[in-house]
Chimera marker file (.cmm) of the C-alpha trace (Angstrom):
<marker_set name="trace">
<marker id="1" x="76.021" y="96.744" z="77.449" r="1" g="1" b="0" radius="0.5"/>
<marker id="2" x="77.523" y="93.608" z="79.607" r="1" g="1" b="0" radius="0.5"/>
<marker id="3" x="78.705" y="94.599" z="83.536" r="1" g="1" b="0" radius="0.5"/>
<marker id="4" x="82.187" y="94.579" z="82.259" r="1" g="1" b="0" radius="0.5"/>
<marker id="5" x="81.837" y="96.682" z="79.667" r="1" g="1" b="0" radius="0.5"/>
<marker id="6" x="79.765" y="99.056" z="82.149" r="1" g="1" b="0" radius="0.5"/>
<marker id="7" x="82.637" y="98.853" z="84.781" r="1" g="1" b="0" radius="0.5"/>
<marker id="8" x="85.354" y="99.609" z="82.072" r="1" g="1" b="0" radius="0.5"/>
<marker id="9" x="82.849" y="102.483" z="80.917" r="1" g="1" b="0" radius="0.5"/>
<marker id="10" x="83.065" y="104.238" z="84.555" r="1" g="1" b="0" radius="0.5"/>
<marker id="11" x="84.947" y="107.119" z="85.846" r="1" g="1" b="0" radius="0.5"/>
<marker id="12" x="88.101" y="106.186" z="87.314" r="1" g="1" b="0" radius="0.5"/>
<marker id="13" x="88.257" y="108.979" z="88.958" r="1" g="1" b="0" radius="0.5"/>
<marker id="14" x="85.079" y="109.371" z="91.009" r="1" g="1" b="0" radius="0.5"/>
<marker id="15" x="83.834" y="108.926" z="94.638" r="1" g="1" b="0" radius="0.5"/>
<marker id="16" x="80.318" y="107.379" z="95.595" r="1" g="1" b="0" radius="0.5"/>
<marker id="17" x="77.311" y="109.200" z="94.522" r="1" g="1" b="0" radius="0.5"/>
<marker id="18" x="77.142" y="110.800" z="98.029" r="1" g="1" b="0" radius="0.5"/>
<marker id="19" x="80.736" y="111.914" z="97.432" r="1" g="1" b="0" radius="0.5"/>
<marker id="20" x="82.437" y="110.038" z="99.917" r="1" g="1" b="0" radius="0.5"/>
<marker id="21" x="84.395" y="106.627" z="99.855" r="1" g="1" b="0" radius="0.5"/>
<marker id="22" x="82.426" y="103.625" z="100.189" r="1" g="1" b="0" radius="0.5"/>
<marker id="23" x="81.241" y="102.053" z="103.594" r="1" g="1" b="0" radius="0.5"/>
<marker id="24" x="79.499" y="99.258" z="101.877" r="1" g="1" b="0" radius="0.5"/>
<marker id="25" x="79.695" y="96.588" z="99.097" r="1" g="1" b="0" radius="0.5"/>
<marker id="26" x="76.899" y="98.079" z="97.021" r="1" g="1" b="0" radius="0.5"/>
<marker id="27" x="78.523" y="101.537" z="96.818" r="1" g="1" b="0" radius="0.5"/>
<marker id="28" x="81.849" y="99.424" z="94.661" r="1" g="1" b="0" radius="0.5"/>
<marker id="29" x="81.811" y="98.896" z="91.175" r="1" g="1" b="0" radius="0.5"/>
<marker id="30" x="82.454" y="95.565" z="89.502" r="1" g="1" b="0" radius="0.5"/>
<marker id="31" x="85.978" y="95.238" z="89.569" r="1" g="1" b="0" radius="0.5"/>
<marker id="32" x="86.181" y="96.635" z="93.032" r="1" g="1" b="0" radius="0.5"/>
<marker id="33" x="83.642" y="93.939" z="93.935" r="1" g="1" b="0" radius="0.5"/>
<marker id="34" x="85.288" y="91.468" z="92.243" r="1" g="1" b="0" radius="0.5"/>
<marker id="35" x="88.777" y="92.644" z="94.211" r="1" g="1" b="0" radius="0.5"/>
<marker id="36" x="87.200" y="92.769" z="97.570" r="1" g="1" b="0" radius="0.5"/>
<marker id="37" x="85.614" y="89.133" z="97.366" r="1" g="1" b="0" radius="0.5"/>
<marker id="38" x="88.851" y="87.286" z="95.784" r="1" g="1" b="0" radius="0.5"/>
<marker id="39" x="90.871" y="89.392" z="99.291" r="1" g="1" b="0" radius="0.5"/>
<marker id="40" x="88.287" y="87.694" z="101.441" r="1" g="1" b="0" radius="0.5"/>
<marker id="41" x="87.632" y="84.881" z="99.914" r="1" g="1" b="0" radius="0.5"/>
<marker id="42" x="91.614" y="84.176" z="99.850" r="1" g="1" b="0" radius="0.5"/>
<marker id="43" x="92.099" y="85.111" z="103.917" r="1" g="1" b="0" radius="0.5"/>
<marker id="44" x="89.228" y="83.263" z="104.967" r="1" g="1" b="0" radius="0.5"/>
<marker id="45" x="91.536" y="80.074" z="104.538" r="1" g="1" b="0" radius="0.5"/>
<marker id="46" x="93.327" y="77.776" z="101.777" r="1" g="1" b="0" radius="0.5"/>
<marker id="47" x="90.470" y="75.512" z="101.467" r="1" g="1" b="0" radius="0.5"/>
<marker id="48" x="88.343" y="78.454" z="99.197" r="1" g="1" b="0" radius="0.5"/>
<marker id="49" x="91.713" y="78.651" z="96.357" r="1" g="1" b="0" radius="0.5"/>
<marker id="50" x="90.292" y="76.376" z="93.979" r="1" g="1" b="0" radius="0.5"/>
<marker id="51" x="86.419" y="78.853" z="94.308" r="1" g="1" b="0" radius="0.5"/>
<marker id="52" x="89.190" y="81.686" z="93.738" r="1" g="1" b="0" radius="0.5"/>
<marker id="53" x="90.672" y="79.572" z="90.602" r="1" g="1" b="0" radius="0.5"/>
<marker id="54" x="87.523" y="78.948" z="89.281" r="1" g="1" b="0" radius="0.5"/>
<marker id="55" x="86.263" y="82.522" z="89.520" r="1" g="1" b="0" radius="0.5"/>
<marker id="56" x="89.502" y="84.512" z="88.028" r="1" g="1" b="0" radius="0.5"/>
<marker id="57" x="89.306" y="81.692" z="85.276" r="1" g="1" b="0" radius="0.5"/>
<marker id="58" x="85.083" y="82.980" z="84.439" r="1" g="1" b="0" radius="0.5"/>
<marker id="59" x="86.499" y="86.857" z="84.989" r="1" g="1" b="0" radius="0.5"/>
<marker id="60" x="89.760" y="87.230" z="83.583" r="1" g="1" b="0" radius="0.5"/>
<marker id="61" x="91.237" y="86.608" z="80.095" r="1" g="1" b="0" radius="0.5"/>
<marker id="62" x="92.730" y="83.159" z="79.762" r="1" g="1" b="0" radius="0.5"/>
<marker id="63" x="96.158" y="84.600" z="79.271" r="1" g="1" b="0" radius="0.5"/>
<marker id="64" x="95.765" y="86.816" z="82.449" r="1" g="1" b="0" radius="0.5"/>
<marker id="65" x="94.127" y="84.884" z="84.950" r="1" g="1" b="0" radius="0.5"/>
<marker id="66" x="96.511" y="81.960" z="86.622" r="1" g="1" b="0" radius="0.5"/>
<marker id="67" x="99.379" y="85.254" z="86.854" r="1" g="1" b="0" radius="0.5"/>
<marker id="68" x="96.599" y="86.682" z="88.353" r="1" g="1" b="0" radius="0.5"/>
<marker id="69" x="95.913" y="84.652" z="91.119" r="1" g="1" b="0" radius="0.5"/>
<marker id="70" x="99.834" y="83.918" z="91.722" r="1" g="1" b="0" radius="0.5"/>
<marker id="71" x="100.168" y="87.472" z="91.925" r="1" g="1" b="0" radius="0.5"/>
<marker id="72" x="97.311" y="87.661" z="94.223" r="1" g="1" b="0" radius="0.5"/>
<marker id="73" x="98.520" y="85.219" z="96.039" r="1" g="1" b="0" radius="0.5"/>
<marker id="74" x="101.727" y="86.344" z="96.334" r="1" g="1" b="0" radius="0.5"/>
<marker id="75" x="101.094" y="89.934" z="97.607" r="1" g="1" b="0" radius="0.5"/>
<marker id="76" x="98.551" y="88.281" z="99.898" r="1" g="1" b="0" radius="0.5"/>
<marker id="77" x="101.425" y="86.207" z="101.622" r="1" g="1" b="0" radius="0.5"/>
<marker id="78" x="103.850" y="88.905" z="101.605" r="1" g="1" b="0" radius="0.5"/>
<marker id="79" x="100.815" y="90.998" z="103.710" r="1" g="1" b="0" radius="0.5"/>
<marker id="80" x="100.437" y="88.146" z="105.992" r="1" g="1" b="0" radius="0.5"/>
<marker id="81" x="104.003" y="88.010" z="106.682" r="1" g="1" b="0" radius="0.5"/>
<marker id="82" x="104.938" y="91.891" z="106.888" r="1" g="1" b="0" radius="0.5"/>
<marker id="83" x="101.628" y="93.185" z="108.097" r="1" g="1" b="0" radius="0.5"/>
<marker id="84" x="101.829" y="96.135" z="110.872" r="1" g="1" b="0" radius="0.5"/>
<marker id="85" x="99.385" y="94.923" z="112.467" r="1" g="1" b="0" radius="0.5"/>
<marker id="86" x="96.198" y="92.702" z="112.587" r="1" g="1" b="0" radius="0.5"/>
<marker id="87" x="94.219" y="93.424" z="109.300" r="1" g="1" b="0" radius="0.5"/>
<marker id="88" x="90.686" y="93.344" z="109.590" r="1" g="1" b="0" radius="0.5"/>
<marker id="89" x="88.079" y="92.219" z="106.995" r="1" g="1" b="0" radius="0.5"/>
<marker id="90" x="84.656" y="90.949" z="106.673" r="1" g="1" b="0" radius="0.5"/>
<marker id="91" x="83.284" y="87.736" z="105.951" r="1" g="1" b="0" radius="0.5"/>
<marker id="92" x="83.111" y="87.126" z="102.092" r="1" g="1" b="0" radius="0.5"/>
<marker id="93" x="79.266" y="87.666" z="101.253" r="1" g="1" b="0" radius="0.5"/>
<marker id="94" x="79.481" y="90.665" z="104.261" r="1" g="1" b="0" radius="0.5"/>
<marker id="95" x="77.708" y="93.856" z="102.992" r="1" g="1" b="0" radius="0.5"/>
<marker id="96" x="79.863" y="95.719" z="105.055" r="1" g="1" b="0" radius="0.5"/>
<marker id="97" x="83.495" y="97.402" z="104.219" r="1" g="1" b="0" radius="0.5"/>
<marker id="98" x="86.240" y="97.571" z="106.432" r="1" g="1" b="0" radius="0.5"/>
<marker id="99" x="89.301" y="100.809" z="106.342" r="1" g="1" b="0" radius="0.5"/>
<marker id="100" x="91.639" y="97.916" z="105.791" r="1" g="1" b="0" radius="0.5"/>
<marker id="101" x="89.638" y="96.708" z="102.321" r="1" g="1" b="0" radius="0.5"/>
<marker id="102" x="88.757" y="99.837" z="100.952" r="1" g="1" b="0" radius="0.5"/>
<marker id="103" x="92.641" y="100.198" z="101.384" r="1" g="1" b="0" radius="0.5"/>
<marker id="104" x="93.929" y="97.582" z="99.566" r="1" g="1" b="0" radius="0.5"/>
<marker id="105" x="90.884" y="98.353" z="96.647" r="1" g="1" b="0" radius="0.5"/>
<marker id="106" x="92.895" y="102.025" z="96.785" r="1" g="1" b="0" radius="0.5"/>
<marker id="107" x="96.411" y="100.699" z="96.555" r="1" g="1" b="0" radius="0.5"/>
<marker id="108" x="95.071" y="98.369" z="93.401" r="1" g="1" b="0" radius="0.5"/>
<marker id="109" x="93.222" y="101.582" z="91.775" r="1" g="1" b="0" radius="0.5"/>
<marker id="110" x="96.274" y="103.558" z="92.409" r="1" g="1" b="0" radius="0.5"/>
<marker id="111" x="98.395" y="101.065" z="90.517" r="1" g="1" b="0" radius="0.5"/>
<marker id="112" x="95.808" y="100.638" z="87.584" r="1" g="1" b="0" radius="0.5"/>
<marker id="113" x="96.349" y="105.004" z="87.246" r="1" g="1" b="0" radius="0.5"/>
<marker id="114" x="100.068" y="105.160" z="87.428" r="1" g="1" b="0" radius="0.5"/>
<marker id="115" x="100.291" y="106.453" z="91.264" r="1" g="1" b="0" radius="0.5"/>
<marker id="116" x="102.841" y="104.571" z="92.056" r="1" g="1" b="0" radius="0.5"/>
<marker id="117" x="103.483" y="106.725" z="94.971" r="1" g="1" b="0" radius="0.5"/>
<marker id="118" x="100.347" y="106.777" z="96.429" r="1" g="1" b="0" radius="0.5"/>
<marker id="119" x="100.297" y="102.965" z="96.280" r="1" g="1" b="0" radius="0.5"/>
<marker id="120" x="103.140" y="102.464" z="98.061" r="1" g="1" b="0" radius="0.5"/>
<marker id="121" x="102.301" y="105.255" z="100.216" r="1" g="1" b="0" radius="0.5"/>
<marker id="122" x="98.943" y="103.560" z="101.082" r="1" g="1" b="0" radius="0.5"/>
<marker id="123" x="101.109" y="99.824" z="101.458" r="1" g="1" b="0" radius="0.5"/>
<marker id="124" x="102.279" y="101.313" z="104.178" r="1" g="1" b="0" radius="0.5"/>
<marker id="125" x="99.968" y="102.166" z="105.842" r="1" g="1" b="0" radius="0.5"/>
<marker id="126" x="99.048" y="97.904" z="105.944" r="1" g="1" b="0" radius="0.5"/>
<marker id="127" x="102.810" y="96.415" z="105.785" r="1" g="1" b="0" radius="0.5"/>
<marker id="128" x="106.374" y="97.214" z="107.340" r="1" g="1" b="0" radius="0.5"/>
<marker id="129" x="108.995" y="98.571" z="105.721" r="1" g="1" b="0" radius="0.5"/>
<marker id="130" x="110.475" y="95.383" z="104.889" r="1" g="1" b="0" radius="0.5"/>
<marker id="131" x="107.401" y="94.032" z="102.680" r="1" g="1" b="0" radius="0.5"/>
<marker id="132" x="106.286" y="96.617" z="101.184" r="1" g="1" b="0" radius="0.5"/>
<marker id="133" x="108.203" y="97.048" z="97.931" r="1" g="1" b="0" radius="0.5"/>
<marker id="134" x="107.537" y="92.771" z="97.202" r="1" g="1" b="0" radius="0.5"/>
<marker id="135" x="103.905" y="93.649" z="98.533" r="1" g="1" b="0" radius="0.5"/>
<marker id="136" x="103.274" y="96.661" z="95.882" r="1" g="1" b="0" radius="0.5"/>
<marker id="137" x="104.738" y="94.786" z="93.214" r="1" g="1" b="0" radius="0.5"/>
<marker id="138" x="102.885" y="91.700" z="93.471" r="1" g="1" b="0" radius="0.5"/>
<marker id="139" x="100.166" y="94.174" z="93.488" r="1" g="1" b="0" radius="0.5"/>
<marker id="140" x="101.112" y="95.786" z="90.480" r="1" g="1" b="0" radius="0.5"/>
<marker id="141" x="101.080" y="92.659" z="88.680" r="1" g="1" b="0" radius="0.5"/>
<marker id="142" x="97.577" y="91.972" z="89.926" r="1" g="1" b="0" radius="0.5"/>
<marker id="143" x="96.641" y="95.441" z="88.755" r="1" g="1" b="0" radius="0.5"/>
<marker id="144" x="98.082" y="94.869" z="85.046" r="1" g="1" b="0" radius="0.5"/>
<marker id="145" x="95.969" y="91.710" z="84.643" r="1" g="1" b="0" radius="0.5"/>
<marker id="146" x="92.335" y="93.471" z="86.125" r="1" g="1" b="0" radius="0.5"/>
<marker id="147" x="93.253" y="96.046" z="83.729" r="1" g="1" b="0" radius="0.5"/>
<marker id="148" x="94.061" y="93.622" z="80.699" r="1" g="1" b="0" radius="0.5"/>
<marker id="149" x="90.569" y="91.996" z="81.126" r="1" g="1" b="0" radius="0.5"/>
<marker id="150" x="88.749" y="94.948" z="81.493" r="1" g="1" b="0" radius="0.5"/>
<marker id="151" x="88.214" y="95.320" z="85.471" r="1" g="1" b="0" radius="0.5"/>
<marker id="152" x="89.143" y="99.077" z="86.248" r="1" g="1" b="0" radius="0.5"/>
<marker id="153" x="88.526" y="100.550" z="89.811" r="1" g="1" b="0" radius="0.5"/>
<marker id="154" x="87.983" y="104.012" z="90.256" r="1" g="1" b="0" radius="0.5"/>
<marker id="155" x="90.999" y="106.160" z="91.714" r="1" g="1" b="0" radius="0.5"/>
<marker id="156" x="89.636" y="108.620" z="94.603" r="1" g="1" b="0" radius="0.5"/>
<marker id="157" x="91.851" y="110.888" z="94.997" r="1" g="1" b="0" radius="0.5"/>
<marker id="158" x="90.024" y="113.478" z="97.072" r="1" g="1" b="0" radius="0.5"/>
<marker id="159" x="86.253" y="113.896" z="98.593" r="1" g="1" b="0" radius="0.5"/>
<marker id="160" x="84.225" y="115.782" z="96.057" r="1" g="1" b="0" radius="0.5"/>
<marker id="161" x="83.479" y="118.282" z="98.791" r="1" g="1" b="0" radius="0.5"/>
<marker id="162" x="87.096" y="119.451" z="97.976" r="1" g="1" b="0" radius="0.5"/>
<marker id="163" x="88.582" y="118.943" z="102.014" r="1" g="1" b="0" radius="0.5"/>
<marker id="164" x="91.316" y="117.178" z="101.838" r="1" g="1" b="0" radius="0.5"/>
<marker id="165" x="90.717" y="113.191" z="102.869" r="1" g="1" b="0" radius="0.5"/>
<marker id="166" x="91.879" y="112.385" z="105.851" r="1" g="1" b="0" radius="0.5"/>
<marker id="167" x="94.656" y="109.502" z="105.862" r="1" g="1" b="0" radius="0.5"/>
<marker id="168" x="92.986" y="105.849" z="107.977" r="1" g="1" b="0" radius="0.5"/>
<marker id="169" x="94.613" y="105.574" z="111.129" r="1" g="1" b="0" radius="0.5"/>
<marker id="170" x="96.500" y="102.477" z="111.836" r="1" g="1" b="0" radius="0.5"/>
<marker id="171" x="93.973" y="99.859" z="113.984" r="1" g="1" b="0" radius="0.5"/>
<marker id="172" x="99.737" y="91.864" z="112.942" r="1" g="1" b="0" radius="0.5"/>
<marker id="173" x="97.930" y="88.982" z="111.655" r="1" g="1" b="0" radius="0.5"/>
<marker id="174" x="94.268" y="88.822" z="110.365" r="1" g="1" b="0" radius="0.5"/>
<marker id="175" x="90.946" y="89.096" z="111.919" r="1" g="1" b="0" radius="0.5"/>
<marker id="176" x="88.030" y="88.636" z="110.436" r="1" g="1" b="0" radius="0.5"/>
<marker id="177" x="84.814" y="91.344" z="111.308" r="1" g="1" b="0" radius="0.5"/>
<link id1="1" id2="2" r="1" g="1" b="0" radius="0.2"/>
<link id1="2" id2="3" r="1" g="1" b="0" radius="0.2"/>
<link id1="3" id2="4" r="1" g="1" b="0" radius="0.2"/>
<link id1="4" id2="5" r="1" g="1" b="0" radius="0.2"/>
<link id1="5" id2="6" r="1" g="1" b="0" radius="0.2"/>
<link id1="6" id2="7" r="1" g="1" b="0" radius="0.2"/>
<link id1="7" id2="8" r="1" g="1" b="0" radius="0.2"/>
<link id1="8" id2="9" r="1" g="1" b="0" radius="0.2"/>
<link id1="9" id2="10" r="1" g="1" b="0" radius="0.2"/>
<link id1="10" id2="11" r="1" g="1" b="0" radius="0.2"/>
<link id1="11" id2="12" r="1" g="1" b="0" radius="0.2"/>
<link id1="12" id2="13" r="1" g="1" b="0" radius="0.2"/>
<link id1="13" id2="14" r="1" g="1" b="0" radius="0.2"/>
<link id1="14" id2="15" r="1" g="1" b="0" radius="0.2"/>
<link id1="15" id2="16" r="1" g="1" b="0" radius="0.2"/>
<link id1="16" id2="17" r="1" g="1" b="0" radius="0.2"/>
<link id1="17" id2="18" r="1" g="1" b="0" radius="0.2"/>
<link id1="18" id2="19" r="1" g="1" b="0" radius="0.2"/>
<link id1="19" id2="20" r="1" g="1" b="0" radius="0.2"/>
<link id1="20" id2="21" r="1" g="1" b="0" radius="0.2"/>
<link id1="21" id2="22" r="1" g="1" b="0" radius="0.2"/>
<link id1="22" id2="23" r="1" g="1" b="0" radius="0.2"/>
<link id1="23" id2="24" r="1" g="1" b="0" radius="0.2"/>
<link id1="24" id2="25" r="1" g="1" b="0" radius="0.2"/>
<link id1="25" id2="26" r="1" g="1" b="0" radius="0.2"/>
<link id1="26" id2="27" r="1" g="1" b="0" radius="0.2"/>
<link id1="27" id2="28" r="1" g="1" b="0" radius="0.2"/>
<link id1="28" id2="29" r="1" g="1" b="0" radius="0.2"/>
<link id1="29" id2="30" r="1" g="1" b="0" radius="0.2"/>
<link id1="30" id2="31" r="1" g="1" b="0" radius="0.2"/>
<link id1="31" id2="32" r="1" g="1" b="0" radius="0.2"/>
<link id1="32" id2="33" r="1" g="1" b="0" radius="0.2"/>
<link id1="33" id2="34" r="1" g="1" b="0" radius="0.2"/>
<link id1="34" id2="35" r="1" g="1" b="0" radius="0.2"/>
<link id1="35" id2="36" r="1" g="1" b="0" radius="0.2"/>
<link id1="36" id2="37" r="1" g="1" b="0" radius="0.2"/>
<link id1="37" id2="38" r="1" g="1" b="0" radius="0.2"/>
<link id1="38" id2="39" r="1" g="1" b="0" radius="0.2"/>
<link id1="39" id2="40" r="1" g="1" b="0" radius="0.2"/>
<link id1="40" id2="41" r="1" g="1" b="0" radius="0.2"/>
<link id1="41" id2="42" r="1" g="1" b="0" radius="0.2"/>
<link id1="42" id2="43" r="1" g="1" b="0" radius="0.2"/>
<link id1="43" id2="44" r="1" g="1" b="0" radius="0.2"/>
<link id1="44" id2="45" r="1" g="1" b="0" radius="0.2"/>
<link id1="45" id2="46" r="1" g="1" b="0" radius="0.2"/>
<link id1="46" id2="47" r="1" g="1" b="0" radius="0.2"/>
<link id1="47" id2="48" r="1" g="1" b="0" radius="0.2"/>
<link id1="48" id2="49" r="1" g="1" b="0" radius="0.2"/>
<link id1="49" id2="50" r="1" g="1" b="0" radius="0.2"/>
<link id1="50" id2="51" r="1" g="1" b="0" radius="0.2"/>
<link id1="51" id2="52" r="1" g="1" b="0" radius="0.2"/>
<link id1="52" id2="53" r="1" g="1" b="0" radius="0.2"/>
<link id1="53" id2="54" r="1" g="1" b="0" radius="0.2"/>
<link id1="54" id2="55" r="1" g="1" b="0" radius="0.2"/>
<link id1="55" id2="56" r="1" g="1" b="0" radius="0.2"/>
<link id1="56" id2="57" r="1" g="1" b="0" radius="0.2"/>
<link id1="57" id2="58" r="1" g="1" b="0" radius="0.2"/>
<link id1="58" id2="59" r="1" g="1" b="0" radius="0.2"/>
<link id1="59" id2="60" r="1" g="1" b="0" radius="0.2"/>
<link id1="60" id2="61" r="1" g="1" b="0" radius="0.2"/>
<link id1="61" id2="62" r="1" g="1" b="0" radius="0.2"/>
<link id1="62" id2="63" r="1" g="1" b="0" radius="0.2"/>
<link id1="63" id2="64" r="1" g="1" b="0" radius="0.2"/>
<link id1="64" id2="65" r="1" g="1" b="0" radius="0.2"/>
<link id1="65" id2="66" r="1" g="1" b="0" radius="0.2"/>
<link id1="66" id2="67" r="1" g="1" b="0" radius="0.2"/>
<link id1="67" id2="68" r="1" g="1" b="0" radius="0.2"/>
<link id1="68" id2="69" r="1" g="1" b="0" radius="0.2"/>
<link id1="69" id2="70" r="1" g="1" b="0" radius="0.2"/>
<link id1="70" id2="71" r="1" g="1" b="0" radius="0.2"/>
<link id1="71" id2="72" r="1" g="1" b="0" radius="0.2"/>
<link id1="72" id2="73" r="1" g="1" b="0" radius="0.2"/>
<link id1="73" id2="74" r="1" g="1" b="0" radius="0.2"/>
<link id1="74" id2="75" r="1" g="1" b="0" radius="0.2"/>
<link id1="75" id2="76" r="1" g="1" b="0" radius="0.2"/>
<link id1="76" id2="77" r="1" g="1" b="0" radius="0.2"/>
<link id1="77" id2="78" r="1" g="1" b="0" radius="0.2"/>
<link id1="78" id2="79" r="1" g="1" b="0" radius="0.2"/>
<link id1="79" id2="80" r="1" g="1" b="0" radius="0.2"/>
<link id1="80" id2="81" r="1" g="1" b="0" radius="0.2"/>
<link id1="81" id2="82" r="1" g="1" b="0" radius="0.2"/>
<link id1="82" id2="83" r="1" g="1" b="0" radius="0.2"/>
<link id1="83" id2="84" r="1" g="1" b="0" radius="0.2"/>
<link id1="84" id2="85" r="1" g="1" b="0" radius="0.2"/>
<link id1="85" id2="86" r="1" g="1" b="0" radius="0.2"/>
<link id1="86" id2="87" r="1" g="1" b="0" radius="0.2"/>
<link id1="87" id2="88" r="1" g="1" b="0" radius="0.2"/>
<link id1="88" id2="89" r="1" g="1" b="0" radius="0.2"/>
<link id1="89" id2="90" r="1" g="1" b="0" radius="0.2"/>
<link id1="90" id2="91" r="1" g="1" b="0" radius="0.2"/>
<link id1="91" id2="92" r="1" g="1" b="0" radius="0.2"/>
<link id1="92" id2="93" r="1" g="1" b="0" radius="0.2"/>
<link id1="93" id2="94" r="1" g="1" b="0" radius="0.2"/>
<link id1="94" id2="95" r="1" g="1" b="0" radius="0.2"/>
<link id1="95" id2="96" r="1" g="1" b="0" radius="0.2"/>
<link id1="96" id2="97" r="1" g="1" b="0" radius="0.2"/>
<link id1="97" id2="98" r="1" g="1" b="0" radius="0.2"/>
<link id1="98" id2="99" r="1" g="1" b="0" radius="0.2"/>
<link id1="99" id2="100" r="1" g="1" b="0" radius="0.2"/>
<link id1="100" id2="101" r="1" g="1" b="0" radius="0.2"/>
<link id1="101" id2="102" r="1" g="1" b="0" radius="0.2"/>
<link id1="102" id2="103" r="1" g="1" b="0" radius="0.2"/>
<link id1="103" id2="104" r="1" g="1" b="0" radius="0.2"/>
<link id1="104" id2="105" r="1" g="1" b="0" radius="0.2"/>
<link id1="105" id2="106" r="1" g="1" b="0" radius="0.2"/>
<link id1="106" id2="107" r="1" g="1" b="0" radius="0.2"/>
<link id1="107" id2="108" r="1" g="1" b="0" radius="0.2"/>
<link id1="108" id2="109" r="1" g="1" b="0" radius="0.2"/>
<link id1="109" id2="110" r="1" g="1" b="0" radius="0.2"/>
<link id1="110" id2="111" r="1" g="1" b="0" radius="0.2"/>
<link id1="111" id2="112" r="1" g="1" b="0" radius="0.2"/>
<link id1="112" id2="113" r="1" g="1" b="0" radius="0.2"/>
<link id1="113" id2="114" r="1" g="1" b="0" radius="0.2"/>
<link id1="114" id2="115" r="1" g="1" b="0" radius="0.2"/>
<link id1="115" id2="116" r="1" g="1" b="0" radius="0.2"/>
<link id1="116" id2="117" r="1" g="1" b="0" radius="0.2"/>
<link id1="117" id2="118" r="1" g="1" b="0" radius="0.2"/>
<link id1="118" id2="119" r="1" g="1" b="0" radius="0.2"/>
<link id1="119" id2="120" r="1" g="1" b="0" radius="0.2"/>
<link id1="120" id2="121" r="1" g="1" b="0" radius="0.2"/>
<link id1="121" id2="122" r="1" g="1" b="0" radius="0.2"/>
<link id1="122" id2="123" r="1" g="1" b="0" radius="0.2"/>
<link id1="123" id2="124" r="1" g="1" b="0" radius="0.2"/>
<link id1="124" id2="125" r="1" g="1" b="0" radius="0.2"/>
<link id1="125" id2="126" r="1" g="1" b="0" radius="0.2"/>
<link id1="126" id2="127" r="1" g="1" b="0" radius="0.2"/>
<link id1="127" id2="128" r="1" g="1" b="0" radius="0.2"/>
<link id1="128" id2="129" r="1" g="1" b="0" radius="0.2"/>
<link id1="129" id2="130" r="1" g="1" b="0" radius="0.2"/>
<link id1="130" id2="131" r="1" g="1" b="0" radius="0.2"/>
<link id1="131" id2="132" r="1" g="1" b="0" radius="0.2"/>
<link id1="132" id2="133" r="1" g="1" b="0" radius="0.2"/>
<link id1="133" id2="134" r="1" g="1" b="0" radius="0.2"/>
<link id1="134" id2="135" r="1" g="1" b="0" radius="0.2"/>
<link id1="135" id2="136" r="1" g="1" b="0" radius="0.2"/>
<link id1="136" id2="137" r="1" g="1" b="0" radius="0.2"/>
<link id1="137" id2="138" r="1" g="1" b="0" radius="0.2"/>
<link id1="138" id2="139" r="1" g="1" b="0" radius="0.2"/>
<link id1="139" id2="140" r="1" g="1" b="0" radius="0.2"/>
<link id1="140" id2="141" r="1" g="1" b="0" radius="0.2"/>
<link id1="141" id2="142" r="1" g="1" b="0" radius="0.2"/>
<link id1="142" id2="143" r="1" g="1" b="0" radius="0.2"/>
<link id1="143" id2="144" r="1" g="1" b="0" radius="0.2"/>
<link id1="144" id2="145" r="1" g="1" b="0" radius="0.2"/>
<link id1="145" id2="146" r="1" g="1" b="0" radius="0.2"/>
<link id1="146" id2="147" r="1" g="1" b="0" radius="0.2"/>
<link id1="147" id2="148" r="1" g="1" b="0" radius="0.2"/>
<link id1="148" id2="149" r="1" g="1" b="0" radius="0.2"/>
<link id1="149" id2="150" r="1" g="1" b="0" radius="0.2"/>
<link id1="150" id2="151" r="1" g="1" b="0" radius="0.2"/>
<link id1="151" id2="152" r="1" g="1" b="0" radius="0.2"/>
<link id1="152" id2="153" r="1" g="1" b="0" radius="0.2"/>
<link id1="153" id2="154" r="1" g="1" b="0" radius="0.2"/>
<link id1="154" id2="155" r="1" g="1" b="0" radius="0.2"/>
<link id1="155" id2="156" r="1" g="1" b="0" radius="0.2"/>
<link id1="156" id2="157" r="1" g="1" b="0" radius="0.2"/>
<link id1="157" id2="158" r="1" g="1" b="0" radius="0.2"/>
<link id1="158" id2="159" r="1" g="1" b="0" radius="0.2"/>
<link id1="159" id2="160" r="1" g="1" b="0" radius="0.2"/>
<link id1="160" id2="161" r="1" g="1" b="0" radius="0.2"/>
<link id1="161" id2="162" r="1" g="1" b="0" radius="0.2"/>
<link id1="162" id2="163" r="1" g="1" b="0" radius="0.2"/>
<link id1="163" id2="164" r="1" g="1" b="0" radius="0.2"/>
<link id1="164" id2="165" r="1" g="1" b="0" radius="0.2"/>
<link id1="165" id2="166" r="1" g="1" b="0" radius="0.2"/>
<link id1="166" id2="167" r="1" g="1" b="0" radius="0.2"/>
<link id1="167" id2="168" r="1" g="1" b="0" radius="0.2"/>
<link id1="168" id2="169" r="1" g="1" b="0" radius="0.2"/>
<link id1="169" id2="170" r="1" g="1" b="0" radius="0.2"/>
<link id1="170" id2="171" r="1" g="1" b="0" radius="0.2"/>
<link id1="172" id2="173" r="1" g="1" b="0" radius="0.2"/>
<link id1="173" id2="174" r="1" g="1" b="0" radius="0.2"/>
<link id1="174" id2="175" r="1" g="1" b="0" radius="0.2"/>
<link id1="175" id2="176" r="1" g="1" b="0" radius="0.2"/>
<link id1="176" id2="177" r="1" g="1" b="0" radius="0.2"/>
</marker_set>
């Protein structure tokens, strides 16, 4: 079984093995790692776009690579324009995973699972009201491209111990951590 097939075979409603939200890249599945890597490359600077395009050509079906790149670019451009606060992210190869990065992954996972209301609610943590619709619409297209290419992100709706998950506290530029 290839890594892509393995990632698609995982449960779409799961926690990390410890029962908590992921705190490091090692706890992510292949689809989540792709989204995180793409997010980090994009926010690290426009000079990374050729690398991003080549990787999307490799990771996505031919018909979805370009639409995925355009959708991600649109979403992150909206995030840049309408950020509620400074968006914190880590360097592309860092093993750490920050709250804003988990939020991005969670929005994409919610959209893949048809949880539009949850995606919008999480998006409001990152984006001012004026930008939410465009941000979520672009990420929805991105999520569809991911799904079509076999990159399913697990939708972590609540901790396994049955407690309600706490909404992450807000921390409007982007800052590398």
